[in-house]
Phi, psi and omega in degrees: 000134180284137177241136177244126175265142187232127171280143177228113181268146003273005186299318180300318179295318177300315180297318180297321177294318180293323181271007178066042169105343180294142182301141184234124176233094186286355183231136171235140180237130178208130174054040179078011180240141179248133178243120180252125179295156172295138181231140174285166182281081178295138173295124185294340181270328185243339185080002178282159172251111182222158181306140178207157175304149185304313181299323178292322176299316179299316179299316180298314181295318180293325176295319178295318178299316178302316180297318178297316180298316180296322178296332180272359178092019177225198183207182176301330178297337180273355184292128179262324184207140174238141171247122182249124180245125189221137171288134182303147177183151181300131173075005185290323180298313179294316180298318179295315181301323179295318178290313182303320181297332177288328181273335178232071186287337180265234178283114183276154181289166172302149185206148169236141178235112183231149178274141174238153185293320181187172176236161176275044181185173184276059177217163190240001193205144172212146180224135168240165181207164173236133182223158174265148176274000000 
């Protein structure tokens, strides 16, 4: 099966800066399916990763995911499954659900929400997804 890797700006540039120069393709497309890599909550104005309230981090990541999906020719409506990785903290599951419900107001995709011990940066959340074109 043929796979196409897709750059999505400015996210690819932010990732390359964060990874110290390695090429970044946050989207892969194969057989009518889109795979979006987990992304940290980049500040949309600077591309930096800096501390932010948890709900704001969730919004940033979901906006980036939306941008990646649109660049691949689909949308949030095409999302089949999301994997949410979160550093433990009080009230985060509820706070995330409130933000998530705004992005998936109808029938939401299958989802897993799991805790991870930590990240190599000042952020608390990452989401990847699989979507249909």
